[in-house]
Steps between C-alpha positions, in 0.01 A plus 500: 500500500321320222326167549724202429308229689198338337187360664615138520837608636326710768284206610805274528686767700209544743472125556875464542519797738218366717661153504837640608342709775295200618814285511677770699214511749482121522873464566506818713772650282568855389579360154126516436538875451657424161144422389429874506717548191281302258189653660636852450597438138157349431331801660701756301515305172868584464809285559849652510665171400275471193598859411873420527482198272241644262209264567134597498206266555253789485247477218558755223239769454288425196390798295136491399399633161189713450 
C-alpha cells in the first residue's frame, strides 16, 4: 500500500473521526463507531476509496540534486 493521503487530509480525518466518535458517545449511539474509519485511514495513510477513483493527496517525493 502506497501513501495516498497527505498531511492536511490526515488532520481533517483525525478531527472528523474524533467528532463522530464524540457525537456517538454524546447521543449514546453505536453509530459513533463509524468514526474509527477516518481514524484508521489517517493512521495508515492509505484510503481504499481514493485508490478506486485514482485520487492522491500525498505530497510527491522531490528528488534532490547533488
